[in-house]
N, C-alpha and C positions, 0 to 999 in steps of 0.2 A: 503494500500499500505506498510507503514511505518513497518508495522510488516511481509510483504514478506523480504523485505530488510534487515530488521534485522534478521531473524531466520537461513537462509544459511549462511551467517557470523559467526553466533554464531556455527552453527554445524561444522564449519571449522577450528574454534578457538580449538574448544573440539579435533577434529580429531588430532590436531597440538600439544595437551598437552598445552595450551597456560596457565592453571592454574597452571601446576605442579611447581613442589619447585626448586628455582634458583639458581640450582647445576652448579660447574663449571668443571665436569670431564665427560669422554668420549662421550657417546651418548647425552648425556645434555650440555655437551659443545658447540657440533654443532647446536643443538637446538635455542639455548641461541642466536650464533654467527647470525644464519638467520633469528630470530624472526623478525626482523626488516623488514627484507626485505619481510615476508610472510605477517605482519603484513599490510604493504605497496599495497600489490599485494589486499587483502584481504579489506580494506578500501576505496583504490581509482583505482588502477589498473582495479577491476571485473568491479565494476560499471559505470566505463569510457567505457569499452570493450561492455557492454550491451546497453550503450546510442548509441554509434556509429554505432553497428551492426541494433539499431533500426532504425537511422536514414535514413540507405543506404538502409534497406528493407521495413520492413513495415510502417515506419514513409512516406516514401516516396511513397507508395501507397496511404497513406490516403491525403497526398498534392496534388496527380493529384485528387483524386474522389473530394476533396473539388473545386477543378478548374473547374472539368466538372461541377459541382453543379453550380458554378458560371454563366459559360457561357452557359448553358441551363438556368437557372432565366432569365439573361439578356435576351436571345433571345425570350423567352415567355411574357416578360413582355413588350419590344419594340411591339410584336403584340396584345398583349392584355393587356390595362392598369390596370386592377383589377383582373387579373389571379392571383395573387398571396399575399398573406397578409402579415401581419406583422412578425408573427409568421413563414414565411417561407414556407405553405402551400397552395397548390393548390385549390383552392374554386371553378374552373369552368374550361370550355376549356380540361377535359380530354380526349375526343376524338379527339382531332386535335393531328398533329404530332409535333409542338411544346409543348403542354402538354405531351404528352407520353414522349417524349425524356427528358422532366424537372422530370417527375416521374421514370423515369428509374436511372438519374442522382440521383436523393432524396435517391433512396432506395440502391444504390452503397455506397453513402455516409453514411449511416445509420448504413451499416453491417461492414465497415470498422472499426477494433478494434482500440482504444485510446491507448494513447501509455501508459498509466497508467496498462488498464489491461492486453496489450501485457508484460510488463514490471514484473508485478506480477505472469503471466503463467509462464516466463522464470524462476525466482527464485523460483517456488513453482517444477518446474522440475530439477531443479539443485539440492533441496534438497530433492526429491523423489530417484533422483539415487544416492544421495552420503550415504544417510542414509539408504539404502539396504546393504551398508557394512559396518555397526559400532553400535552394541549395546551393552551398558553397560561397556564401558571400553574398549570391544575390536573388533577387526575388524573379520567378517563373513560376509558369503554371504545368504542373502534372498531372494529366488525364490518366488514369489507370483501372485497368479492368480485371487484373487479374495478381495472385500472389508473386510471379514475376514480372510485375512493373512493368509488362508493357504498356503502350501509349496505345490510347484511343482518343477519336475525336467525334463532335455529334456531326451525324451525316442521313440527310432525310431525301435523298434519293436524284439531289440537282446532278446535272451535267458537270458543272465547275464549282468546287467548293474552294472559299477563301479561309484561310486559317494560319494562325501566326503562334507564336511558344506563349505568349504574354495576354491572349485576345479576353480572359475570365478572370485574371488577376485581381485583387480587392485593394494595392496598394500601388505605389509606384516607389524606385529608387530614388533617392533626394539629395544624393552625395556621394561622393568617394569615401571609402573607409580608410580611418587611419589610426595606427597605434605607436605609442612611441616603441622604440627599440633598443636594448643594454646588451652589451659582446663584453665579453673579458677576454682580453687576450693571454697568452701564453706565457707572458711577463709579468703577469699580473695587474696589469693596467686595465681599468675597466671605462668604455668607451659607450655613450650613452645618444644616441641620436634621437634628438627633441623637435619635433615642427611646431613652430612658432607661426606660420600664416600658410594660407590656403587658397587659393583661386578656384573654386570648383564649379561643376557644371551643375545646375538645378534642373528639377522636374524633366530628366532625360533628355535635356535638348541639349546635341552637341554642338560642342561652339572648338576654339584652338586646341592642340594638342600641349599638355602640360607635363613639366619635369620636377625631378625633386634637386633642386640647387641648395648643395650647403654654403651655409654664410659661412665664411671661413673669419670672417674680421672679427665674429663675434663669439668666437670657441672660448670655451672656461676648462682652464686646468684645476682640479682642485687638490691640493698636494698632500692635505690630510686624508684624503679617502682614495689619494691614487686613480682618479677619474677624469676622463675627458667629454667634457660635455660640448654636443657638434649640432646647434640647431641649424634648420633647413627649411627651405620654403617649398610649396608647391604651386606651381603657376607657369604661365605661358613663357618661352623666349623674348626679352627685347630686340630691338634689330641687332644692335651690338654682340649679343651673346649667341644669336642666331646665326652671325659670322664665324663666330669664333669657334664654336662648335659643331658647324658645317652644317649638310643638308641630310646625312644620315647616320645611324649609331648616334644620336645625340647624346643620348643618356650616358652610352659606354664612353661617351666622350667627356661628358661632366665630373663622374665620376672619374677617370684618368686624371684630371686636372687636377681634382680634389687630392688625391692620394699623392700626386707630386708634391703639392703644396703646403700640405698637414706638415709632415714631417720638420719643413724647414720654419715653418713656424712656429712647433713647440718643442 
């Protein structure tokens, strides 16, 4: 049960990119502003809503079934003292009317799903639904009809059917996904790559190609922690940079230039 309650919230946190870098600009400022609200919904409001619905629906039926079983047990026991044993089984008098009523109530109570089973089923259904629209850090609709996850599309006999991967998705990707990265060299030096600014595409609108550009003049060396922090930007190249890094393999050229300059400065 605990696994079911953890799996779906973990997927929601991934959808809302809770593990991305703590950036304070653009879409990231909005996400960080609302992060507490989203986390409160995932951790508190969602489980509370599910429990309330269970109490009003399935658990109410389960409680009623238990009451009917207790009433049937009391009735058959008043007529036949030795009809029901300590485990609740009807030992005799199966063909009598009170005996048949007790057996029917017992079967109904057994068939009623318990709270934990129903709650697990709800979390599994929610996880299955939302996971159909998220894969490998991107949003995509995955239509499936078999356990082998083969894809299917709706078809009504048209001569030509147009279909695209995200036709029925419920949300769009609003920006690139960023995280800070820390690496420790064999000589004990910790290198921390930190994104400071990003010029990102919005609402799936394609624009200029963007690159990761180290800000070498703003690198920080912390002697006490033996750590080098390298800030970088994510943006299009300006006119001079486009000339400097050429027309092909520009990101590789940027990295190569940074590798050459960093040891000279530090």
